C-alpha positions, 0 to 999 in steps of 0.5 A: 206964317210965324214959326211954331204957330199956325192958324188951325181954321186955315189948315182945316180949310186947306185939307177941305180944299185938297179933297176938292182938288182931288176930284179934279186933279189928284196930282194937284191934291198931292201938291197941295198937301205936301204944302200943308206938310212943310208949313206943319213941320216949320210950325213943329205942329205934329197933330197937323203933320199926322193928319196931313200924312194921314190924307195923303195916304188915303189919296195915294190909296185911291190913286192905286199907289199902294206902297206909297199910301202905306209909307205915308200912313206908317208915318201918320200912325208913329206920330199918333202913337207919339201924341197918345192919340187913341182916336188917331191911332184907331183911324190909322189902323183902319186905313192901313188894314184897308191898303193891306186888303188890296195887297191881298195880306188879308189876315193882317188887314183883319188884325189891324181892322179889329184892333180898330173896331175895338176903339170904334164899337164903343163909340157913336162914330158911324162913319168909321164903324161903317168903313171898318164894316165894309172893309172886313165884307171884302175880306170875306167876299175874297175868301168866299165866306159870302154870308159873313160877307154879307152880314157885314155889308148890312152892319155897314149900310145901318151905319152910313144911312144913320148919317147919311153918308151916301159914298159909304152906302154906294161902296157898301151896295157895290160889295153887296152886288160883287157877291152876285157876281162871285156866285156867277149870277150874272143877270141879277149882279148887272140889275144890282150894280145898275142901282150902284151906278146911278148912285155913284153917278148921283156923287160924282164918284169915278172910283165906284163908277169904274168898278161897277162898270167893270163888273157889268163888262165882265158879267156881259162877257160871261153871258156871251154878250160881247157888244155890251161887254165892249161898251162897258169896259171901254168906258173905264179906259176912256175915264180920266183919273181913273184907279190904277188897279181898276184900269189893270183889271179892266185891261184883263177883262179886254184880253179876255174879250178879244180872245173871245173874238179871236183876236189875240194880237189885241188880246195880248196888246191889253194884257202886256199893259198889265204886266208892264204897269202891275211890275212897276206898283209891285202888285204880285198877284195882278202880274201873275194872272196876266202871265198866265194869261200871256201864256195862254194867248201865245199858246193859242197862236202856237208860239209854244216857246214864248208861252212856256217861258211866261208860264214859268214866270207866272208859276214863280210868282205864284210860288212867292205869293203862296210862301208869304201867305203860308209864313204869314199865317203860320206865324199867326197860328204860332202866336196864338198857340203861344198865348194859349199856352201862356194862358193855360199855364196861368189857368193851371197855377190858379187852378193848383192854388185853388185845390191847395187852399181847398185841402187846407180847408179840408184839413182845418174842417177835420180839426174843428170837427174833432173839437166839436165833437168833443164839446158837443155830442150832437147828431145835427152838429156831426151831419153838419160836419159831413156835408161840409166835408163832401161839399169840399171833396167834390169841389176838390175833384171838380178843379181836379177835373178842370186842370186835367182838361185845361192840360189838353188844350195845349197838346190839342192846339200844337197838333193842329198846328203841326196838321195845318202847316203839313196841309199848307205846305202841301196845297194851294193857299186858298184851300190852307185858308179854307183849312185855317177857317175850320180850324179856328172854328173847331178851336173856339169850340174846343177851348169853350168845352174844355171849361164845362164840367160836361156838355151835351152829347149832341155838342160833343158829337158835333165837335168829333164831326168837326175834328174828323172833317178837318183831319180828312181835308188833311189826308185829302179825302183818304180818312173814311169816318162814321158816327152811328148810334147817336139816333137812339136817344136824344143827344140833347138830353145826355152829357158827357165829360168833353174832350174825353174821346178825341185824343183817342181819335187823335192818336189812332189818326196820328200813330195808326192810319198816318203810319200806313203805307197809304196814308189812308184809313177808317175810323168808326165811332158807335154810341149804345145806351144800355139802361144806365150806361152809355157805351162808346166804341172807337175803331180804327184800321191803322198799324195797331199798338205793336207797330206804333210802339215800334215807331216810337220812342220807347221813353214816349208816354201815351199822353192820351191814356195817362191824362185820361186814367187821371180824369176818369179817377177824378170823375169817379169821386164825383159821380160815385158810378163806374167809369172805365175804358179798355183798348183792345188789339185788333188782329187777323186769322194769322194774328197780324195786327189789323187796327185798334178799338177802344171801349169807353163804359160811362154813366148816363148823365143829364144834360 
């Protein structure tokens, strides 16, 4: 073939040939792609080279060689970025996200997949959309968000059915069956997987067959049917060209099976294979699980020294997995916080400019009014001017309130991130992931509510419950809280300014309860209605304000108190009604601090 020229039709057929080869001999498929790579390089054909690297990465991923797959996919991504190919970039980000799923880096995987979806959701690319949704379903299954997992599975099936892509339909149904396995519904799981096995056989997919046989085998193992379990698990080990990670998974289950039979020698043999192979492929989680099983088996045969040494290695690996996930999550949260802080700064500047413009507008109205009064003595004109001034004043007041509410966001997010960091350091990664999920939900609620002038009482109470539940998780269940009185009135019919109560609850936890020796305490929130007034009482049993002042820098001001005072001044201008709050120091008979009570008096506002 001549230098700097290439036959694109020939190239396309070569790629199709490599895919057919893969089903027969993966190594031959890789050799074919390396030949195509050389031809594209000789012809300086970057589009073909990018596609070649992408295909190579996908084949290596299917073979279970994830580090090598990632290397080729990144080469392809960089070429597509050079070519400014949005379509190519989206495709590679989707593939890279799928590899990160296999490497257990779920938050990075989500990031890549959602970036890919930003492109595909505006197209009719049903194949790519199905792939993105199916991969996301796998992530949500792992973090035990099964409802979200099912939702994405149905989306994937819907797109795959539009193009009759049976391979994708099979993979999606496999994920649906996997949810039943994770929920320990083993009989239903086996029935669902039989459906998957039938379709996988029809499309000649070794990958889906192996995956299905593993889960059917493990389900029979859980049900105590060791004969059936062995039958399905050995189907996987006897397959040719089986994905390495699936093979390792079958070895782990065979270890469990032989342990159940009391044959520890065979159990150790199979799990040792997992250690040897997963170390080569840098599959840290598989290696850690294998070491834990080996430690248990050696303990059963009274080799306690060996068991102890193996368990030490497993703990070290578990720590390394946790540390990497912790660092990743903290970096991501920091990025979210910095982005939010930047956005709040922009919004604050915009609001301040609007306030200045309104003040100028107000001054101009006064000036025009003075001239008008001199020229035309008319009651109607005076009334018009008065209404205009009132409208400007109301708009000014609303903008002041919005500015004050937006100032609460960075403060809340900063404290929440500090709380999450504390929890991540103290707990295991899976629990930390659950905590982060709760925080994300709460943050969306807080950010949404903070742009509203008022929210329904029901919405504000739900936000407070979510916040208190999050803090209770952080305090390992040592925070008792009650929200009372909401049943006395229809909380959907009444409104309240958002984020008015939360700073005081946060102060009660941070400066009161967290400073007690046991880091344990109670918070009671009580809503009362009296004619046209709403009373809210927040009571805690922390160390009290006097002791809190001793622990704090004397120069440190109470953010919650200052901002709330400013917000209340602004709200009085708007509602023309009495709005106030009072802080009471609670003391026992010996005059020692036993907590704090905050009482709010608010007008009953209609939602």
